[in-house]
N, C-alpha and C positions, 0 to 999 in steps of 0.2 A: 504494500500500500504506500502511495505517495504521502509525504508529510509536509504540512505547511502551518503557519500561524494563523489563527482566526482573524478575519477582517472586521468582525462585528464590533460595535461599541458596547462595552460592558457598563450598562446603565441601570440594571435591575438589582434592587436589594431584596432581602428576605421578605419584607412586607409586600413588595411589589409582586413577587411570585406567589405569595399566599393569596392575595386578592385576585390575581389572574386565575388561579386554579379554583378557588372557592366561588368566585363570580361566574366562572364558566359552568360549574355544577349547579349553582342556584340561579336558574334562568327564570322563565315564565311559568314553568310547569306547576310550581307550588301554588300559583294563583288559579290556574285554569284546570288542573287535573286532580286536585285533592278529592273532589267529590267522586270522580271515577275510581280512584284507588279505594275509597271507603266502600263504595257500592260493590266493588269486586271482592274485597276480603274482609270487610268490617273494619271498625276503628283500630282495635288492637291487632287484628290480622294484617291490616295494611302497614301499621307501624312495624310489626314483626317482619313483614315482607321486606321493608326497607332495611331493617337490621340484617336480615339474611343476605340481601343483595350487597349491603355494605361490608359484611364479613368477606364476601367473595372479592369485592374490589379492594378490600384491605390487604388480602394476601397478594393479589396482583400488584397492588401499589408498593408492597415491600420489594417485589422483584424489580419494579421500575426504579425504586429509590436506590437500590444497590447498583443497578446497571447505569443509571444516570450519573452517579458520582464516579463510577469507574471509567465511563466514556462520556464526559461532559461536552457533547458535540451537538450542534443543531441537527435536528432530524429525529432524535430519539429512537423510535422503533426501527428506523432505517439502519442506524448504526448497530444497534444490538443484534438484529436479525442477520445483518451482513457478517458480523464477527462470528456468529454461531453457525449459520447455514450457507453463507455465500450469496451469490448473485440472485438466484431464483427466489429463495426464501425472503431475501431483503425486498425484492421487487413486489412480491405478493403482499407482504406485511405493510409496506409503506403505501402502496396503491390502495389498500383496504382502508387505512386510517385517513387518507386524504378524502376518500369517498364519504366517510362518516363526518368529517369536519365540514366538507362542502355542503352536505345535506342540512346540517344544523344552521350554517350561515344563511343558506337560501330560505329556510323555514322562518328564521327570526326576521328576515327582511319582509316577509309577508305578515308575520304576527304583529309587528309594531303598528302599521297603519290600521290593522283590524282593531286593535285596542283603542286607538283614537276614535274609530267609528263607534265603539261601544260607549265611550265617554261622551261623545258628541255626535248623535245620530245624524244631525243635519250636515255633518262633514261630508257625507257621501253625496257627491253631485256629478252629473253628466255620465250616465250609464254607458258603458262601452260594449261589453259582451260577458258571457258566463263560461266558466270551465268547471265541469263536474258539479254543477249546481251552485258554484260560488260566483256571485256577481262582482264584476270588476268595474269600478268607476274611475273617471279621469283623476279626481282628487286623490283617491286611494293610491293609484298608480304613481302619480307625481310625487306624493309624500314618500313612498317606498324608494323610488329612484333617488330622491334627494338624500335620504338617510344612507343609502348604499354609497353614494359618492362621498358623503361627509365622513363616514367611518373608515372607508378605504383611504381617504386622504389623511386622516389623523394617524393611521398606521404607517403611511408612507413617510410622513414628516418626523417620525421618531417613535421608537418603542417606549421610551420614557413618557412621552406625551400620552400614548395610549394607556400606560400604566397609571398615570395620574387620573385620567378619566375613570379608569377601573376602580381606583381607590374611592373616589367620591361616590360613585354609584353603588358600590358594594356596601359602604357604610350606611347608605340610605336603605338598602334592602335589609341589612341586619337590624337596623333600628326599628323598621316597620314590622319585621317578623317577630322581634322580641316584644314589641308593643302588643301584638295579637296574642302571643303566648301568655304574657302576664295578665292581660285583660280577661282572657278565658278562665284563668285560675281564679280570678276574683268574681266574675259574673256568671260563669258557666255552672252546670249542674251534672252530677253523676247520673241523674235520672235520664238524661239525654243519651246515655250510653246503652241503656237497656234495649236488648233485641238486636243490636248490631255491633257487639264486641267482635264477634267472628261471624262469617256467613257460611252456610252449609248445613244441610239437614242431617248429615252423617259426618263422623270424624274424617272419613276419606275425602268428602267434598270440602270440608274446612281446610284440610291440608292442601288440596289442589288449588283452592281459591287464594290461599296465602302464598303459595309458590307462584301462582300466576302474577301476583304483584311483584314478587321477588325477581322474576325473570324480566320484568319491564325496567327494573331499576338501573341496569348498566347504562342505559341511554341517559338517564338523569344524572349519573355520576361521571359521565364523560367530561373531562376537563382537567383532571389532575395530571394527565399526560401532556398537557400544554407545557408543563415545566421542563421536561427533557427536550421538547422541541426548541425552546429558547435558551438552552443551557449555555451557549457561547456568549449570551448577553447578560449573564448573571455575575455580579461582582460580590461574591460571598463565599464562605467556607463550603467546600464540597459536602462535608458531613452534615452541615446544617441544611443544605439543599434537600438532602434525603429526608431529614426530619420534617421539613415544611411540607414536602409532598405527602407524607403519611398523615400529618396533622390536617391538611386540607380535606382529606377523605373523612376523617373522624368528625370534623365540624359539619360537613355536608350531610352525613348520616343523622347527626343530632338535629340539625335544622329541619330536615324533611319530617323526621319522626315527631318532633314536638309540634310542628304545624298541623300534621294529621290529627294528633291528639287534641290540639286546641279546637279545631273545627268540630270534632266529634263531641267534645265537652260542651260546646255552645249550641249545637243543632242536633235534634233527633233524626232518625232515619227518614221520617216523612218530610221534615223541613229540608233535608239535603236533597231528597228526590224532587221536591217541588222547585228548589233552586236550580237544579240541573236542567229542568225542563222549562225554565223561564228564559226570557230574552237574555242572551249573553251566557247564562249558565255558569257564572263565576261564583262557585260555592264559597271559596275562601273570602272573597270580598263581602258576600252576604253575612258570613260569620263575623267579620270585622264590624259591620253595621249593627249587628245584634249585640256584640260585646260593648259597644259605646252608645247604643240606641241612637245612632246617627247615620244617615245615608251618606253624609259627607266623608265619614271615615272609610266607607267602602271605596270611595274614589282615592283616598289617601293610599289605601293598600294597593289599588291598581297602579298608582304611580310607582310603587315599589316593584310591581311586576314589569312595568315599562323599563325600569332601571335594569331588571334582570335580563330582559331581552337584549339590551345593549351590552351588558357585561359578557353574556354568553357569546353573542355575535363577535364582540371585540376579541375575546380569548381564542375563539376558533379560527378567526381570520389570521391571528398570529401563528397558531399551531399549523394550520393548513399551508400557509405560505412558506413556513420553515421546512415542512416536510417536502414540499415541491422543490425548494432550494437544495435540499440534501440529495434528492434524486437527480437534479440537474447537474450538481457537482460531479456525480458519478456517471454522467452521460446516459442515464436511464431514460430521461426525457430531454428535450433540447436544452443545451447549456445556457441559452439565453435567459432561462428562469433562475440561473445562479447569479445573475447580475445584481450587485448591491448599489443602492443610490450613492452617488459620489460624495454627498454631504451627510445624509442622515444614516447611511450604512444599514438600510433596510432592504429586503429582497423585493425591489420595486416592481419588476416584471411579474413575479409570482402574485404579488398583491393586486396588481392591475388586472391580471387574468381572473383571479377570484372575484374581483369587483364586477367585471364584465359578465361572468357566468351568473352571478347573483342578480344583476340587472335583468338578464334574460329570463331567469327563473321567475321573477315576480310577475311577469306577463301571464304565467300559467295559473296564478292564484294559489290559495291556501290548500284547497282540496287535494290537488295532485301532489303537492309537496309533503303531505302526510305520508304518502307512499315512499317518497325519497328519504324521509327521516327514518322510517322503519327499516328500509333496505340499508341505509347508511349505518344504522345501529348494528346490523349483522356484520358489516365490515369492521366496526370498532371491536366487537367481541372476538372476531377472528384475529385481529391484531393482538388483543390481550392474550389469547391462547398461544400465539406464536412467540410473543415476548416471554411468557411464563416458561415455555419449553426452552427458549434461548438461555434463560437464567440458569437452569440446571445443566444444560449442555456446556456453557462457559465455565461453570464451577468444575466440571470434569475435564474439559478441554484445556482451560487456562487457569489452573488452581492458584498460580502465583500472581495473577493480575492484581494490580493495586486497586483496592476497594475501600475508599474512605468511609463510606457508610456500609458496613458489612453485616449482613443478616446472619445471625448465629445459627439457629436450627434450620439451615438452608434446605435440607432435604424435605423437612416437614412443610416449610413455606412453599417451596417449589412444587411439590406434589399436590398440595391443597390448591394452589393457584391454577395448576393444570386441570385438576379434576373439576373445580368449580367453574372455571371459564369454559371448559369443554362441555360441561353439562348445559350451561346457558347457550352455547353454540348449537348443541343438538336440539334444544327447545325451539330454535328458529327453523330447524330443518324438518323435524318429525311432524307429519300431518296430525292434526287433532290435539296437539300439545297445549293449545290455547294461545300460543305465541308464534306459531308457524307463519311464515311469510305468505301473502296471497300472490296470485298470478302476476299482478301488476308489479309487485315488489321484486319478485324473482326475475321478471323481465328487465328491471332496472339493474339488478345485480349482474345479470348476464351481459347487458349492454355495457356496463362499466368494465367488466372483465374483458370483453372484446376490444374496447377502446384501449385498455392497458396492454393487451397483447399486440395491438397494432403499433402503439408507441414503442414497445420493447423491440418488435421486429424491425421497425424503421431505424431506431437508434443503433441497434446492433449492426445493421447493414451500413448505416451512414458513418458511424464512428469506430467500427471494427474493434481493434484491441482496446480502445478507450472505453468501450461500453462496460459499465459496472466496474470501472477501475476506481475503486473507492479511495477517497482522500481522507487521511487521518489528520485531524487538526490537533496540534500540540497543545497540551493543557497550559493555560496561563493564569489559572486561579491559584493563588498561594494558600496553602493549608496551614493554619495555625498549629503550633506544636503542643500547646498546653490544653487543648480541648478535651473534655471528657468523652468517653466512647458513646456511640449512638445506642438508642434503644434496640433490643434484639441483636446485640453485638457480640455476645459470648459465643465462641466456637463450640459446636456440639461434639 
């Protein structure tokens, strides 16, 4: 492998990467989907589902934490899988994670103007056309395109600028979420929990419903792996980077679980069902209104949801562009996407491409993009599985590799990460599992795979021996000598 020093500006501190990861995981879903989770598994069942999903992601996160500190290079999964499996494994893993990131970015671009329409119904003016029953208006489309351009521009002019935006919005989300949780404890009632702690007439049905929630959760926890994507831009101790990655997962699990509990404590099953079938169907916002006996507070919570859309969008734009950059450096896709802005040192061509794709996507409306998100989630879980296997392979293949954040019981962690991520991967594949992809989603997975194969074939023909000639960037982060060892650091 060729070696060179990273050209990125190291502008991110530990707080920046925490809010990037946490803000990515806490998007809009806690506002719009809490009712669906409760109706699927019950209040406690849904909370337990998120804990189970969180445990899965925790084990996967530990593998990411070790590998990120061992190979602190932009691209994350691309680097790990290349070191473990070479060209083909790296291509599949990175192409899959880019699919997942792109799906989220496109969906958030449609979600944001939709929320404006919920807050201000008169905002929708000048009907244009419909896609899958979703009506698209000129004002809706213009607002979406303006936000795509603005957020893409913010990311081009500097990662630190994007991180500052992320900090402000994440603090707003956290404050509103905590306000809901505290208010529910003061004004809610345990009587509201009766009849929907769990759902299912038999123990088998209860377990199935709880697992159905658990299988959905990897999508909502996507975001912690933005940290390895931006590893070359972090100015911090490698060991602490690993700790922050794991911490972000723990915080996200706690946030989702407490919000579900707060809604269930404030609203009984009939109230939740009624809210879900009302205009907008924003159960969490209605719960906030009940907690404060004020419709205005529902809008306050929705503002938090809007912030969540932008934080998720912002993080995945960073992650997706860095993954593209890493593939371009290895000539797996055209090297033009490895170009950094001469002033801001951001992957400008990759960011512009993602911006253009997002602009095109909003013309198809929200309905179609739901399929893109589900298909992209499959890609993310596939990448988790490959990284988990890479973790064990590299422990055996390169036992002496420097690992600043070193997982102690690595066999247990690796095997659990493989089994749990593999189980969730199968749930997307096995018909009748409750989480299997529909025909339209499989068509998108196939289309993305064909596109990747075409890219690979062209680049292999065009760049010959340079294809997948991976560049290893020399570490430039200094490691303090007097730091205590990381959690899970004792050798087994």
